C-alpha positions as CSV (number, residue, x, y, z in Angstrom):
1,M,0.0,0.0,0.0
2,E,1.2,3.5,-0.9
3,F,1.2,5.7,2.3
4,V,2.9,8.6,0.6
5,N,1.8,9.4,-3.0
6,P,4.2,10.8,-5.8
7,E,3.1,14.4,-4.9
8,G,4.4,13.8,-1.4
9,L,1.1,13.6,0.3
10,R,-0.2,11.2,2.9
11,L,-3.6,9.3,2.9
12,D,-5.2,12.1,4.9
13,G,-3.6,14.9,2.7
14,R,-0.9,15.8,5.1
15,R,2.7,16.2,4.3
16,P,5.1,13.6,5.9
17,L,6.4,16.2,8.5
18,E,3.0,17.6,9.2
19,M,1.0,17.0,12.5
20,R,-2.6,16.6,12.7
21,Q,-4.7,19.4,14.0
22,L,-4.6,19.9,17.8
23,R,-7.5,21.0,19.9
24,A,-7.8,21.2,23.7
25,Q,-10.4,22.2,26.3
26,I,-9.7,22.7,30.0
27,G,-12.2,22.0,32.7
28,A,-14.3,19.4,31.0
29,V,-15.3,17.6,34.2
30,A,-16.8,19.9,36.8
31,K,-16.4,17.5,39.8
32,A,-12.6,16.8,39.1
33,D,-9.8,18.9,40.7
34,G,-8.4,19.3,37.1
35,S,-9.6,18.0,33.7
36,A,-9.0,18.3,30.0
37,V,-10.1,17.1,26.7
38,F,-7.3,16.8,24.1
39,E,-7.7,16.1,20.4
40,M,-5.0,15.0,17.8
41,G,-6.9,14.8,14.6
42,N,-9.7,12.3,15.0
43,T,-8.3,10.9,18.3
44,K,-10.1,12.4,21.2
45,V,-9.2,11.8,24.9
46,I,-10.6,13.1,28.2
47,A,-8.5,13.1,31.3
48,A,-9.6,13.9,34.9
49,V,-7.3,14.4,38.0
50,Y,-8.3,14.1,41.6
51,G,-6.0,15.0,44.4
52,P,-3.7,15.4,46.1
53,R,-5.9,13.9,48.6
54,E,-5.8,11.4,51.6
55,V,-4.6,7.9,50.6
56,Q,-7.5,5.6,50.5
57,N,-5.6,2.4,51.2
58,R,-3.2,3.2,54.2
59,S,-1.0,0.2,53.2
60,Q,-0.1,2.0,49.9
61,Q,0.9,5.3,51.7
62,I,4.4,6.6,51.0
63,N,5.8,8.8,53.8
64,D,8.2,11.0,51.7
65,Q,6.2,11.4,48.4
66,A,2.8,11.3,46.8
67,L,1.3,8.1,45.4
68,V,0.4,8.5,41.7
69,R,-2.3,6.2,40.3
70,C,-3.6,6.0,36.8
71,E,-6.4,4.3,35.1
72,Y,-6.7,4.2,31.3
73,S,-9.8,3.0,29.4
74,M,-11.4,3.1,26.0
75,A,-15.0,3.9,25.5
76,N,-16.9,1.1,23.8
77,F,-17.9,3.5,21.0
78,S,-14.3,4.9,20.5
79,T,-13.4,2.6,17.5
80,G,-15.2,1.1,14.6
81,D,-15.0,-2.3,16.2
82,R,-18.1,-2.7,18.4
83,R,-16.9,-5.6,20.5
84,R,-17.0,-5.0,24.2
85,K,-13.5,-4.8,25.6
86,P,-13.0,-6.4,29.0
87,K,-12.0,-4.0,31.8
88,G,-8.4,-4.4,32.9
89,D,-7.3,-6.2,29.8
90,R,-3.5,-6.4,29.2
91,R,-3.3,-3.4,26.8
92,S,-5.2,-1.1,29.2
93,T,-3.1,-2.2,32.1
94,E,0.1,-1.6,30.1
95,I,-1.0,1.9,28.9
96,S,-2.0,2.8,32.5
97,L,1.5,1.9,33.7
98,V,3.1,3.9,30.8
99,I,1.1,7.0,31.6
100,R,1.7,6.7,35.3
101,Q,5.5,6.3,34.9
102,T,5.6,9.2,32.4
103,M,3.6,11.5,34.8
104,E,5.7,10.5,37.8
105,A,8.7,11.8,35.9
106,C,7.3,15.3,35.8
107,I,5.2,15.6,39.1
108,L,7.1,17.0,42.1
109,T,5.8,14.1,44.3
110,H,8.1,15.0,47.2
111,L,6.1,18.2,47.9
112,M,3.0,16.1,48.6
113,P,4.0,13.3,51.0
114,R,1.4,10.8,52.4
115,S,-1.0,11.8,49.7
116,Q,-2.6,10.3,46.6
117,I,-3.1,11.7,43.0
118,D,-5.5,9.9,40.8
119,I,-5.4,10.3,37.0
120,Y,-8.3,8.9,34.9
121,V,-7.9,8.9,31.2
122,Q,-10.6,7.7,28.7
123,V,-10.4,7.4,24.9
124,L,-13.6,8.8,23.4
125,Q,-12.5,8.4,19.7
126,A,-9.5,6.4,18.5
127,D,-7.6,7.1,15.3
128,G,-4.0,6.3,16.1
129,G,-1.7,8.0,18.5
130,T,-3.9,7.3,21.6
131,R,-1.0,6.8,24.0
132,S,0.4,10.2,23.2
133,A,-3.0,11.9,23.2
134,C,-3.6,10.4,26.8
135,I,-0.3,11.8,28.1
136,N,-1.0,15.3,26.6
137,A,-4.5,15.2,28.2
138,A,-3.1,14.2,31.5
139,T,-0.6,16.9,31.4
140,L,-3.3,19.5,30.9
141,A,-5.4,18.0,33.5
142,L,-2.6,18.0,36.1
143,A,-1.8,21.7,35.3
144,D,-5.5,22.5,35.7
145,A,-5.6,20.8,39.0
146,G,-2.5,23.0,40.1
147,I,-0.3,20.1,40.8
148,P,3.4,21.2,40.9
149,M,5.4,19.8,38.0
150,R,9.1,20.0,36.9
151,D,7.9,20.7,33.4
152,L,5.0,20.0,31.1
153,V,5.4,16.4,29.7
154,T,4.3,16.0,26.1
155,S,4.2,13.0,23.8
156,C,4.1,12.4,20.1
157,S,4.7,9.4,17.6
158,A,6.6,9.1,14.4
159,G,6.9,6.2,12.0
160,F,8.8,5.0,9.0
161,L,6.7,3.9,6.0
162,N,7.5,3.8,2.2
163,S,11.1,4.7,3.2
164,T,9.8,8.1,4.5
165,P,9.8,9.3,8.1
166,L,6.2,10.3,9.0
167,L,5.1,12.5,12.0
168,D,2.0,11.8,14.1
169,L,0.7,8.6,12.7
170,N,-3.1,8.0,12.2
171,Y,-4.8,4.7,12.6
172,V,-4.2,3.4,9.1
173,E,-0.5,4.3,9.2
174,D,-0.2,2.9,12.7
175,S,-1.7,-0.4,11.9
176,A,0.4,-0.8,8.7
177,G,3.0,-2.8,10.8
178,G,5.9,-0.5,10.1
179,P,8.3,0.8,12.7
180,D,6.6,3.3,15.0
181,V,8.3,5.3,17.8
182,T,6.4,7.0,20.6
183,V,8.4,9.6,22.6
184,G,7.6,11.6,25.8
185,I,9.7,14.6,26.7
186,L,10.1,17.3,29.3
187,P,10.8,20.1,26.7
188,K,12.3,22.8,28.9
189,L,14.6,20.3,30.6
190,D,15.3,18.5,27.4
191,K,14.8,15.1,28.9
192,V,13.2,12.0,27.5
193,T,10.6,10.4,29.9
194,L,9.1,7.9,27.5
195,L,10.5,5.8,24.5
196,Q,8.6,3.0,23.0
197,M,9.2,1.3,19.6
198,D,7.4,-1.3,17.6
199,A,9.5,-3.2,15.0
200,K,13.3,-2.7,14.4
201,L,15.0,0.2,12.7
202,P,18.6,0.9,11.6
203,I,20.2,3.2,14.0
204,D,20.6,6.1,11.6
205,T,16.9,5.9,10.6
206,F,15.9,5.5,14.2
207,E,17.7,8.8,15.1
208,N,15.9,10.6,12.3
209,V,12.4,9.2,13.3
210,M,13.0,9.8,17.1
211,Q,14.2,13.5,16.3
212,L,11.0,13.9,14.2
213,A,8.9,12.7,17.2
214,V,10.8,15.0,19.6
215,E,10.1,18.0,17.3
216,G,6.4,17.0,17.5
217,C,6.5,16.9,21.3
218,K,8.0,20.4,21.4
219,A,5.3,21.7,19.0
220,I,2.6,20.2,21.3
221,A,4.3,21.7,24.4
222,N,4.0,25.1,22.7
223,Y,0.3,24.5,22.0
224,I,-0.3,23.5,25.6
225,R,1.4,26.5,26.9
226,E,-0.8,28.7,24.8
227,V,-4.0,26.9,25.9
228,L,-2.9,27.3,29.6
229,L,-2.1,31.0,29.0
230,E,-5.4,31.6,27.3
231,N,-7.3,29.8,30.2
232,T,-5.5,31.9,32.9
233,K,-6.5,35.1,30.9
234,Q,-10.1,33.9,30.9
235,L,-10.0,33.2,34.7
236,E,-8.5,36.7,35.3
237,Y,-11.2,38.3,33.2
238,R,-14.0,36.4,35.0
239,R,-12.6,37.6,38.4
240,G,-12.3,41.1,37.1
241,L,-8.5,41.3,37.6
């Protein structure tokens, strides 16, 4: 299958180094301490954060830092496939762990000892890049909850199809079986917090694809900062500051 046509366009009309359109909304869940909806093209994710609050299970309490918990799920209507997915299946457990570890790298947990932070992420619409969208939504929700972080953590994927590096894969490209690299970074600190790769790549190609994903992460970080700034301005306006 041809994923990049002779004119240099992908199946959805994007250039190889072009991201899908980003959209975000803060404060989507009224009862949560922080929440956000994040969209990357047709992939749409909602995240809600509760905490820091008292640890519910005392045996899990950590004396010198906060306990971070994460639960990932996919809405039954999120894909074209209408089969019911069992709760707690292996993929959901793995992605929950990936999101939790990525978020722990940016949250200043030592400032909130003996407390618990719960992050709930649900995919409302899936079209590739759900992992990255979940991390970006969780970052916005944590910022909305006012939880102290070292830096915003952002994530993006890149792949290698038809001998061409492609940024921000959609579902058709993602499921083509080619190499696919998902990266999460702390952009200001220039640190990588997540690196996952499906299939093998020669080292020079891998470096190009990873660099492309990192550039995508930086673009998302700029967008998230704009969203947070705009949200702050609206709050100030409402309070008459």
